[in-house]
C-alpha positions, 0 to 999 in steps of 0.5 A: 445626484453623487449618490444615485450616480454611486449607486447605479455604478455599484449595480453596473458592477454587481450586474457585470460580475453575477454575469461573469462570475469569477473564475473557480480555483483549479487544483489537480493530482495524478491518480490511477484508472479509479476502477468503480469510480469511487474518486470521481463521485467523491470529487462531484461530492466535494465540488457541491459542497464547495463551488468555489473550487475545481478538483481534477483527477489526472488518470495516469497509468496503472504502472505505481513506477510510471506515476512516480517518474511523472510526479518527479518529472514535474518537481525537477521543473519546478512547476505546479503541474500537480497541487496534489500528490497521491503517493504511495507510502514509500515515496514520502521520504524521497520526497520530503528530502527533496523538499517536493511535500509541504509539512502538514503537521499544522493543520493534521495532528490531534485527528491522527489517533483517528487513523491505523499507526502503521499508516502515521508512521510511514507518513512521517519523515524526520518527525514531519508528517507529509501524508495523509493516509486514504488507503491501507493495504497490508500482505495477508495469508489467504487459506483454503479453509475447507480443505484444513477443516476435512482434515482437522487442521487450525490454520497455521501461526507459524511457518513449521505448521504451514509446511506440515500442513501444505506437505500433508494435503498439496497434490502437485502440479494439480495442487500446491501448498503455498505461493507468494509474489517471487518475481525480480520486482517490488512485490518480492521485496515485500514478501522478503520483508516479512519472512525477514520480520518473522524470523528477528531480523531486519533491514535497520535497526533502530538507530539506522545501522544496516543489520540486514546481513545478520543469522537472522537475515541468512535464514529467512533467505534461506527459508525461502529458498527452501520453500521451492527446492527443499520443502517443496512447497512451491512451484518454481514458476513463482519466480515469476509471479506478480500478485495477479498469478498468485491469485489466479492459481489461489482462485482456481482451486490450484493452491492451499495457501497464497500470500497476497493483498486485501484486494483479492478477498472480493474476488475470490468471492464473486459468484463464478469464483471456484472458492467462494465460501471456501476462503479464510484470511490469517495473518503470516505466519512466523518462526516458532518463538517470534511475531508476525508483520505484514508489510504495510503498503498504502496510498495518501494525499500531500501538497506539493510545495510548488502549488499556488492553492494550498489552502484549497488542497487542505480543504480538498485532503480534509474532505476525501479522507473523512469517514463518509468520503473514505466509506464511500470509497470502499463500497464504489471501489473497494479500497481499505479505509485507513480510519480504524472506526470503518472498520466496526461500520455495520454496512462495511461489516456485512460485505467484509466479515473479514474485517475484523481480522483483517484490522488485527493484521494492519494494527500490527503491520509495518512499512518498509524502510522509511529512507529516501534512499529506499528505491536503490535499496529495494533494486539491490534487495530484488536483485539478489533475492531473485538470485537465491530463489533460481538457485544461482546465489546461497543466502549468505553469498547473495546478503554479503553482496547486497550489504556491499551495494547498499553500503555504498549508496548509504555512503553516496 
């Protein structure tokens, strides 16, 4: 009799829980508007394989700074608004120093070798890794291969060669030699760093000492000024240009060279593009005797220390950064992958014949200074670099002033 009661009770309980399934584990992250729908599709695939986990991508504004502020506001309140942190590479040291992220070394160690080295380097703070890279990015030089070939020029490797070709082929204001991102914003700092590195300079040395105000630093900033005012291969309006302004000028056939990011390639190859099949892509030039470096950008996933569902986060991050998921994100949304093997994927190469060249550029790309006060350092740099481009300060005076302000930030 008692056995019958127990069995009946178990059957009733089983029936109850089957009618009322247990609540799924929900994890969230703040992202961007998801052009192409790649994220939505990958999330849907993950949820089908993991029916006990519900992933919500909160589509935030396009502004990177605004999304960063939204994350910071949540962290300061000690809230688990976002379980995962989809972050720009330059957020890592700031967020890690504040203790807002958990280290990922326990499960993301052996697989690191499958990823681009710069993306891994930029995800590490004080010896621990806090981000799994998903999307890579690096500055590249686009050029009009049809115009160079017509006049018998090879793509430039040095800045002197770029100036020579520009002055020979340009016809301002209808056709300029070279454009870049010169507005007072983060893009200007990325451009400056590439030129600074290509002249043999840097902001910090390997021991963390500030070395910005060096002869190489002055020469690099002076070179940027001369592009506009001495060599006259860059329009004065460059001081108002962000990425899209430079892209439009290049895509409309109004400049020979353009420094921008990999996203621009696909747009230049659209059917209605005036420069379709006329574009080449190469490394950022360098000073004679020095080396070429690109500023590394990119996005990846970390985990908030406030999340109560860290195991589910780990499972999702492993999935979305996998080979197949990154490939889908590339095909759907044009995201540049961080796994090295994807740069030799036949399907991707068929759509992106420039990927072998881009891969070599990404291998040598350098992250911006991995420093918790980078945001303040960048604000100082962009302000004084911009004054030089406008002709308001000399390169040496600008670096003297920038150095003093950066030293003050480092002491605080």
